[in-house]
C-alpha positions as CSV (number, residue, x, y, z in Angstrom):
1,M,6.6,25.3,-36.3
2,A,5.8,23.4,-33.1
3,S,7.9,24.2,-30.0
4,S,10.3,21.7,-28.6
5,G,8.1,21.3,-25.6
6,T,5.1,20.5,-27.9
7,I,7.2,17.8,-29.7
8,Q,8.2,16.3,-26.4
9,L,4.6,16.2,-25.2
10,I,3.3,14.7,-28.4
11,Y,6.1,12.0,-28.2
12,L,5.1,11.2,-24.6
13,Q,1.5,11.0,-25.4
14,D,2.3,8.6,-28.3
15,C,4.2,6.4,-25.9
16,Q,1.4,6.5,-23.3
17,S,-1.2,5.6,-26.0
18,R,0.7,2.3,-26.5
19,Q,0.9,1.6,-22.8
20,S,-1.4,-0.5,-20.5
21,S,-3.4,1.7,-18.2
22,R,-4.2,0.9,-14.6
23,K,-7.8,0.4,-15.5
24,E,-7.0,-2.0,-18.4
25,V,-4.6,-4.0,-16.2
26,M,-7.1,-4.2,-13.3
27,A,-9.8,-5.4,-15.6
28,R,-7.8,-8.5,-16.4
29,L,-7.5,-9.6,-12.8
30,P,-9.3,-12.8,-12.0
31,K,-11.7,-11.1,-9.5
32,P,-13.6,-7.9,-9.6
33,A,-11.1,-5.0,-9.4
34,E,-13.1,-1.8,-9.1
35,G,-11.6,1.4,-7.8
36,S,-8.0,1.7,-6.5
37,W,-5.3,-0.8,-5.9
38,T,-5.4,0.1,-2.2
39,E,-9.1,-0.8,-2.0
40,H,-8.6,-3.8,-4.2
41,Y,-6.3,-5.3,-1.6
42,G,-8.5,-4.3,1.3
43,L,-6.0,-1.9,2.8
44,G,-6.9,1.2,4.8
45,T,-6.8,4.6,3.1
46,A,-6.2,6.8,6.2
47,P,-2.9,8.7,6.7
48,V,-0.2,6.4,8.0
49,S,2.3,6.6,10.9
50,Y,6.0,6.2,10.3
51,E,6.8,5.5,14.0
52,G,8.3,2.2,12.8
53,T,11.1,4.1,11.3
54,T,11.9,6.4,14.2
55,S,11.3,4.4,17.3
56,P,14.3,2.5,18.9
57,E,11.8,0.4,20.9
58,Y,10.0,-0.6,17.7
59,Y,13.3,-1.5,16.1
60,E,14.3,-3.7,19.1
61,V,11.1,-5.8,18.8
62,E,11.4,-5.8,15.0
63,R,14.8,-7.5,15.2
64,E,13.3,-10.5,16.9
65,A,9.8,-10.5,15.4
66,V,10.8,-10.0,11.8
67,F,14.5,-10.7,11.2
68,R,15.0,-13.7,13.4
69,R,11.9,-15.4,12.0
70,S,12.0,-14.7,8.3
71,W,14.2,-16.0,5.5
72,L,17.0,-13.6,4.7
73,H,18.9,-13.4,1.4
74,V,22.7,-13.5,1.9
75,G,24.2,-14.2,-1.5
76,R,24.4,-16.2,-4.8
77,V,25.6,-19.8,-5.4
78,E,28.2,-18.4,-7.8
79,Q,30.0,-17.0,-4.7
80,V,30.5,-20.6,-3.5
81,D,31.1,-22.3,-6.9
82,R,33.4,-25.0,-5.7
83,T,34.2,-27.3,-2.7
84,G,35.6,-25.1,0.1
85,A,34.5,-21.8,-1.4
86,Y,33.1,-19.5,1.3
87,F,32.1,-16.0,2.2
88,T,31.2,-14.3,5.5
89,K,28.2,-12.1,6.2
90,E,27.8,-9.6,9.0
91,I,24.2,-9.6,10.3
92,A,24.2,-6.6,12.6
93,V,20.5,-6.6,13.1
94,L,20.9,-9.9,14.9
95,G,24.3,-9.2,16.4
96,T,26.1,-12.0,14.6
97,S,28.3,-13.0,11.7
98,I,27.9,-16.1,9.6
99,V,30.1,-18.1,7.2
100,V,28.5,-19.6,4.1
101,V,30.4,-22.5,2.5
102,R,30.0,-25.3,-0.1
103,D,30.9,-28.6,1.6
104,A,32.6,-31.7,0.2
105,D,29.2,-33.1,-0.8
106,G,28.3,-30.0,-2.8
107,K,25.8,-28.7,-0.3
108,V,25.6,-25.0,0.6
109,R,25.8,-24.6,4.4
110,A,25.8,-21.7,6.8
111,F,27.2,-21.5,10.3
112,H,27.6,-18.9,13.0
113,N,31.1,-17.5,12.6
114,I,32.3,-18.4,16.1
115,C,34.9,-20.8,17.4
116,R,33.5,-23.3,20.0
117,H,36.6,-23.0,22.2
118,R,36.8,-19.4,23.5
119,G,34.3,-17.6,21.2
120,N,36.7,-16.0,18.8
121,K,35.4,-15.0,15.4
122,L,36.5,-18.0,13.3
123,V,36.8,-16.6,9.7
124,W,38.2,-13.1,9.2
125,T,41.2,-11.4,7.6
126,D,42.9,-8.2,8.8
127,F,39.9,-6.5,10.3
128,P,37.3,-8.6,12.4
129,S,34.3,-6.4,11.4
130,E,34.9,-6.7,7.6
131,E,33.4,-9.4,5.4
132,T,35.7,-11.8,3.6
133,A,35.7,-14.6,1.1
134,G,38.0,-17.4,-0.2
135,V,38.5,-21.1,-0.6
136,C,39.8,-23.5,2.0
137,R,40.0,-27.2,2.9
138,Q,39.0,-26.5,6.5
139,F,38.4,-23.6,8.9
140,T,41.2,-22.9,11.4
141,C,40.7,-20.5,14.3
142,K,43.4,-17.7,14.5
143,Y,43.5,-17.8,18.3
144,H,44.3,-21.4,19.3
145,A,44.1,-23.3,15.9
146,W,41.0,-25.4,16.5
147,R,40.0,-26.8,13.1
148,Y,36.6,-27.5,11.6
149,N,35.6,-29.5,8.5
150,L,33.5,-27.9,5.8
151,D,30.4,-29.6,7.2
152,G,31.1,-27.8,10.5
153,S,32.4,-30.8,12.5
154,L,35.4,-30.2,14.8
155,N,38.4,-32.3,13.6
156,F,41.4,-31.0,15.6
157,V,42.1,-29.5,19.0
158,Q,45.5,-28.2,19.8
159,Q,47.0,-30.1,22.8
160,E,43.7,-32.0,23.1
161,G,45.1,-34.1,26.0
162,E,45.0,-31.1,28.3
163,F,41.2,-30.8,28.1
164,F,38.8,-32.7,30.4
165,D,36.5,-35.4,28.8
166,L,36.3,-33.4,25.6
167,D,33.8,-34.8,23.1
168,K,34.8,-33.2,19.7
169,G,31.5,-34.4,18.3
170,A,29.6,-32.1,20.6
171,F,31.6,-29.0,19.7
172,G,31.0,-28.5,16.0
173,L,30.1,-25.1,14.5
174,V,26.6,-23.8,15.3
175,P,24.5,-24.3,12.1
176,V,22.1,-21.7,10.6
177,H,19.2,-22.9,8.6
178,C,20.2,-22.5,4.9
179,D,18.4,-23.1,1.6
180,V,18.7,-22.0,-2.0
181,W,16.0,-20.8,-4.4
182,Q,16.9,-20.1,-8.1
183,G,20.6,-19.8,-7.0
184,F,19.8,-17.2,-4.3
185,I,21.0,-18.3,-0.9
186,F,18.7,-17.6,2.1
187,V,19.2,-18.2,5.8
188,N,16.8,-18.3,8.7
189,F,17.9,-17.8,12.4
190,A,14.8,-19.2,14.1
191,D,15.3,-22.4,16.2
192,E,13.0,-23.9,13.6
193,P,11.7,-22.0,10.6
194,E,7.9,-21.5,10.5
195,Q,7.9,-22.4,6.8
196,P,10.4,-24.0,4.4
197,L,11.9,-21.5,2.1
198,H,10.0,-22.4,-1.1
199,E,6.7,-22.3,0.9
200,Y,7.6,-19.0,2.4
201,L,8.3,-17.4,-1.0
202,G,4.9,-18.4,-2.2
203,P,3.3,-18.7,-5.6
204,M,4.2,-15.2,-6.9
205,L,8.0,-15.9,-6.5
206,G,7.5,-19.6,-7.4
207,A,6.1,-18.5,-10.8
208,L,9.6,-17.2,-11.7
209,D,10.9,-20.7,-11.9
210,G,12.7,-21.2,-15.2
211,Y,14.1,-17.7,-15.5
212,P,17.8,-18.1,-16.3
213,F,19.3,-16.3,-13.2
214,E,22.1,-18.8,-13.3
215,R,23.4,-17.4,-16.6
216,M,23.8,-13.9,-15.2
217,T,27.2,-14.3,-13.7
218,E,28.7,-11.0,-14.7
219,R,28.1,-8.9,-11.6
220,R,28.7,-5.3,-10.3
221,V,28.3,-4.9,-6.6
222,Y,27.8,-1.7,-4.6
223,R,27.6,-1.3,-0.9
224,T,27.1,1.7,1.3
225,E,25.8,2.7,4.7
226,I,22.7,5.0,4.7
227,K,21.6,7.0,7.7
228,A,17.9,6.1,7.3
229,N,15.7,3.3,8.4
230,W,15.8,0.2,6.1
231,K,12.0,0.4,5.4
232,L,12.4,3.9,3.9
233,F,14.7,2.5,1.2
234,V,12.3,-0.5,0.6
235,D,9.6,2.1,0.0
236,A,11.7,4.0,-2.5
237,A,11.9,0.9,-4.7
238,Q,8.3,-0.1,-4.6
239,E,6.7,3.1,-5.9
240,F,7.5,5.2,-9.0
241,Y,5.5,8.3,-8.0
242,H,8.9,9.9,-7.2
243,A,10.7,8.9,-10.4
244,P,9.8,11.9,-12.6
245,V,10.8,14.3,-9.9
246,L,13.8,12.8,-8.0
247,H,15.3,11.2,-11.1
248,L,14.3,13.9,-13.6
249,K,17.7,14.6,-15.0
250,Q,18.6,11.0,-15.7
251,N,16.0,10.7,-18.5
252,P,16.4,12.5,-21.8
253,P,14.6,15.9,-21.7
254,A,12.2,14.7,-24.4
255,L,10.9,12.2,-21.8
256,A,11.7,13.8,-18.5
257,L,10.1,17.2,-18.9
258,P,6.6,15.9,-20.0
259,M,6.7,13.3,-17.2
260,Q,7.6,16.1,-14.7
261,D,4.3,17.9,-15.7
262,N,2.1,14.8,-16.2
263,G,3.6,12.3,-13.8
264,F,4.3,8.6,-14.4
265,E,2.2,5.7,-13.2
266,A,3.0,2.1,-12.8
267,P,0.0,0.1,-14.0
268,Y,0.3,-3.1,-12.0
269,Y,0.7,-4.0,-8.3
270,Q,0.4,-7.4,-6.6
271,I,0.5,-8.5,-3.0
272,D,1.1,-12.2,-2.2
273,G,1.3,-12.9,1.5
274,P,4.1,-10.7,2.8
275,H,5.7,-10.2,-0.6
276,R,4.8,-7.6,-3.3
277,V,5.5,-6.7,-6.9
278,V,5.1,-3.5,-8.9
279,S,5.4,-3.6,-12.7
280,T,6.1,-0.7,-15.1
281,N,5.5,0.1,-18.7
282,G,8.6,0.7,-20.7
283,I,9.3,4.2,-22.2
284,R,12.3,3.5,-24.3
285,A,15.0,6.1,-24.9
286,W,16.2,4.3,-28.0
287,D,12.8,5.0,-29.7
288,L,13.6,8.7,-29.5
289,P,15.1,10.6,-32.5
290,E,18.8,10.7,-32.0
291,D,18.9,14.4,-31.3
292,K,16.5,13.9,-28.4
293,R,18.6,11.2,-26.6
294,K,21.5,11.7,-24.3
295,R,24.7,11.5,-26.3
296,M,26.5,9.0,-24.0
297,D,23.4,6.7,-24.1
298,T,23.6,6.7,-27.9
299,I,27.4,6.1,-27.9
300,T,27.2,3.2,-25.4
301,R,23.7,1.9,-26.5
302,S,22.8,1.8,-22.8
303,G,21.7,3.9,-19.9
304,L,19.1,4.1,-17.2
305,F,17.2,0.9,-18.1
306,G,20.2,-1.2,-19.1
307,A,21.7,-2.1,-22.5
308,W,19.5,-1.3,-25.5
309,D,20.5,-4.6,-27.2
310,A,19.0,-7.3,-25.0
311,P,20.9,-10.6,-24.9
312,D,19.3,-13.9,-25.8
313,L,18.1,-15.6,-22.5
314,G,18.2,-19.0,-24.1
315,I,14.7,-19.9,-23.1
316,E,11.6,-20.6,-25.3
317,K,9.3,-18.4,-23.3
318,M,9.2,-16.3,-20.2
319,P,8.0,-17.9,-17.0
320,A,4.4,-17.0,-16.0
321,G,5.6,-14.8,-13.2
322,I,7.4,-12.3,-15.4
323,N,5.3,-9.3,-16.3
324,P,2.3,-10.7,-14.4
325,G,0.1,-7.7,-15.3
326,G,0.7,-8.0,-19.0
327,C,2.0,-4.5,-19.3
328,E,2.6,-3.4,-22.9
329,P,5.3,-2.4,-23.5
330,W,6.8,-3.9,-20.4
331,G,9.6,-2.1,-18.5
332,M,10.5,-4.1,-15.4
333,D,9.1,-6.1,-12.4
334,S,10.3,-5.1,-8.9
335,F,9.7,-8.0,-6.6
336,Q,9.8,-7.2,-2.9
337,V,10.7,-10.3,-0.9
338,Y,9.8,-9.7,2.7
339,P,11.5,-8.3,4.7
340,N,14.6,-6.9,3.1
341,F,15.3,-8.2,-0.4
342,L,14.4,-6.8,-3.8
343,L,14.6,-8.7,-7.1
344,G,14.3,-6.4,-10.2
345,I,13.8,-8.1,-13.5
346,W,14.1,-5.9,-16.6
347,S,12.7,-6.3,-20.1
348,Q,16.2,-5.8,-21.4
349,N,17.1,-9.2,-19.9
350,W,19.2,-8.3,-16.9
351,V,18.5,-8.3,-13.2
352,M,19.3,-6.2,-10.2
353,S,19.0,-7.3,-6.5
354,Y,18.9,-5.1,-3.4
355,T,19.4,-6.1,0.2
356,Y,18.9,-3.8,3.1
357,W,20.6,-4.7,6.4
358,P,19.5,-2.7,9.4
359,T,22.3,-1.5,11.7
360,G,20.1,0.6,14.0
361,F,16.6,2.1,14.0
362,N,17.9,5.0,11.8
363,S,20.6,3.3,9.7
364,H,21.2,0.4,7.4
365,V,23.8,-1.1,5.0
366,F,22.6,-1.2,1.4
367,E,23.9,-3.8,-1.0
368,G,23.0,-3.5,-4.7
369,T,24.1,-6.0,-7.3
370,L,23.6,-5.8,-11.1
371,H,23.5,-9.2,-12.8
372,F,24.2,-9.6,-16.5
373,I,24.7,-12.4,-19.0
374,P,28.5,-12.1,-19.5
375,A,29.5,-9.7,-22.3
376,K,30.8,-11.2,-25.4
377,T,32.2,-8.0,-27.0
378,P,33.8,-4.8,-25.8
379,G,30.6,-3.0,-26.8
380,E,28.4,-5.2,-24.6
381,Y,30.8,-4.7,-21.7
382,L,30.7,-1.0,-22.2
383,A,26.9,-1.1,-22.2
384,H,27.0,-2.9,-18.8
385,E,29.4,-0.3,-17.5
386,M,27.1,2.5,-18.6
387,A,24.1,0.8,-16.9
388,G,26.2,0.6,-13.7
389,V,27.0,4.3,-13.8
390,A,23.3,5.1,-14.2
391,F,22.5,2.8,-11.3
392,K,25.0,4.5,-9.0
393,E,23.6,7.9,-9.9
394,Y,20.0,7.1,-9.0
395,L,21.1,5.2,-5.9
396,L,22.9,8.3,-4.7
397,Q,19.8,10.4,-5.4
398,D,17.6,7.9,-3.4
399,A,20.0,7.6,-0.5
400,N,20.5,11.4,-0.1
401,T,16.8,11.9,-0.1
402,L,16.2,9.1,2.5
403,E,18.6,10.6,4.9
404,A,16.8,13.9,4.7
405,T,13.5,12.1,5.2
406,Q,14.8,10.3,8.3
407,M,16.0,13.5,9.8
408,M,12.6,15.2,9.6
409,L,10.6,12.1,10.6
410,E,12.6,12.0,13.8
411,S,11.7,15.6,14.5
412,G,8.2,14.5,15.3
413,V,6.7,17.6,13.9
414,V,4.3,15.5,11.8
415,N,3.2,12.1,12.7
416,R,0.5,11.1,10.2
417,F,1.1,11.1,6.4
418,P,-1.3,10.7,3.5
419,I,-0.1,8.3,0.8
420,G,-1.5,7.8,-2.6
421,D,-2.6,4.7,-4.6
422,Q,0.8,4.4,-6.3
423,E,2.2,4.0,-2.8
424,V,0.0,1.0,-2.1
425,L,3.0,-1.3,-1.5
426,C,4.4,1.2,1.0
427,R,1.2,1.0,3.0
428,A,1.3,-2.8,2.7
429,L,4.8,-2.9,4.1
430,I,3.8,-0.9,7.2
431,E,0.8,-3.1,7.8
432,E,2.7,-6.3,7.2
433,T,5.5,-5.4,9.6
434,D,2.9,-4.4,12.3
435,R,1.3,-7.9,11.8
436,W,4.6,-9.7,12.3
437,I,5.2,-7.8,15.5
438,A,1.7,-8.3,16.8
439,D,2.0,-12.1,16.0
440,Y,5.3,-12.2,17.8
441,K,4.1,-10.4,20.9
442,E,1.0,-12.7,21.1
443,K,3.2,-15.9,20.9
444,K,5.6,-14.5,23.5
445,G,2.8,-13.2,25.7
446,I,4.2,-9.6,25.4
447,S,1.7,-6.8,25.9
């Protein structure tokens, strides 16, 4: 009789035999694709420096060169689903707070969250540093009751006659450039954005048009502060080299143990301007014999990769940007929108989004959101809950490891690190950020 380990390995090999290999995927690219992904995209192959994650000086330049100039994701239109609905966002990397609101004309707007009278924070509840949300007809400052319309114009000044030649038209809220793509709200803090949002996102993200993000209104939101540079967490989500090791116990043993020995390789990577995507094959736990699955996965019909029973998306066919490498079977696409936003689209018809907000050179606030088509039955809701539990578990595993990484990077004991071809997008992120900083310094005349 074959051993359990032999059965597991045979099962894994059978799964892999049905999966697209890197060579097969690269052969389908529109231009010659010999060798590695790293060479295909013309990136260097030498060991890399992680100075950009340990240098306070680098971080200070990065704040202006990257975060003040790029489009930053701050929320979803469902958060401002009616006139007067608003939420605030703390943007520590730029030392400000904003309020995002839907005005009387239905437009989504963003403003710096500051009263024009004496500089008090305009919108907050019990604790000034905490984010808040609500619905209102106008914004009223807690300090001296100056009032602002939803379009940011100043409409009332307490004891206005005591001021000197006050022109209310000149003292509206300070606007922040704001635009919406596929229901995702973005802001830009430059005096004038270098590109409109849709142009900035480019063709790779544009090819997602038509995906029904607007239907995924059942959300689970998680937020935590991590004592590690923001780019380290971006890296964790754009390579799967670590998955069979760090997340070993989340997979059923029949899948996990063979992958631990043989590894796991994502077959497709794409770089489009500053943005990137990695796509994976799908090894499906529900294909396993019942005695090889995790019991709770079987009970809830859900787990690490979401609910087993995918809901109907209500579209005739997937947009061209979904599964761009033609992976078979397809697992998920992890789109990295530069600098700090991830959009993960799963074959089981749900979405996750990550945003990483720097709070210092060695710390950031992580926000993760799971987006589902609303459950219609208790069983579907339970499946979403199970997916959320699995999400929090691998999030904790990643976060804990990243803090350990940050600690030792700061030791300076090693300053050059070899990275493999599965980490091609990690290399691309380092090079892209260095380019933004070099461009900024050139434009500012900084040596």
